[in-house]
N, C-alpha and C positions, 0 to 999 in steps of 0.2 A: 794769387788768392788777394781779392778785396780786403782791406783794414776793416772797415766799417760797412754795412749795407742796411739801410735806415728805410724809413717808410716813404720819405724822401726822395728819393732814388730817382735820378735824372735817365730817362727813357731815351735819351739821344745816346750815352755813353754805352747802352744795351749791346751794339754789335760789336764792336772792339771788346768789352768787359767779356760777353761770354767768347769771344774767341779765345782772347787769353786762359780766361777759365778753365775752359774745354784742351786748351794745349798744357796745362799744367797739371791737369786731371789725367791726360794720358799718357805723360811723362811719369807722373808718381805710379799711376798703373803699370806701364813699361820697367818699370824697376823689382817688381814684383817684393816688394817688400811686406813681410807681413805684420812688422810691430806694430805697438799700438801707436806710439805716434804717429806713424806712415800713415795706418787704417783713420785715425780721428782729422787729418789734414786731408784724405781723401772725401770722407762722408762731412767734411765742414765746403769743401768746393763743390761735392756733388750738391747742397744745401744752396749757397749763395747761385750755382746755374739753376735750381727750379724758382729760388725766389724771384730773381730777373728773370724770368719767361714766363711765370704767374703777374708778378705785378707788371709786367711789360707789355701781357697779354701777348706773347710769342709762342706760337705754335712749332712742335717739335719738325 
């Protein structure tokens, strides 16, 4: 998970960052944990992925 995503995010890092975030998200989902902390981490990862894709105009 990235610590801070700001409006001045450098899209040159998007490919590597998205790969890392998606791997982390898949790992968390694969654990099947339903506790609140894990759900919050999953939600934050999803938000970070969406932010980067929107900011950098990346289509699925």
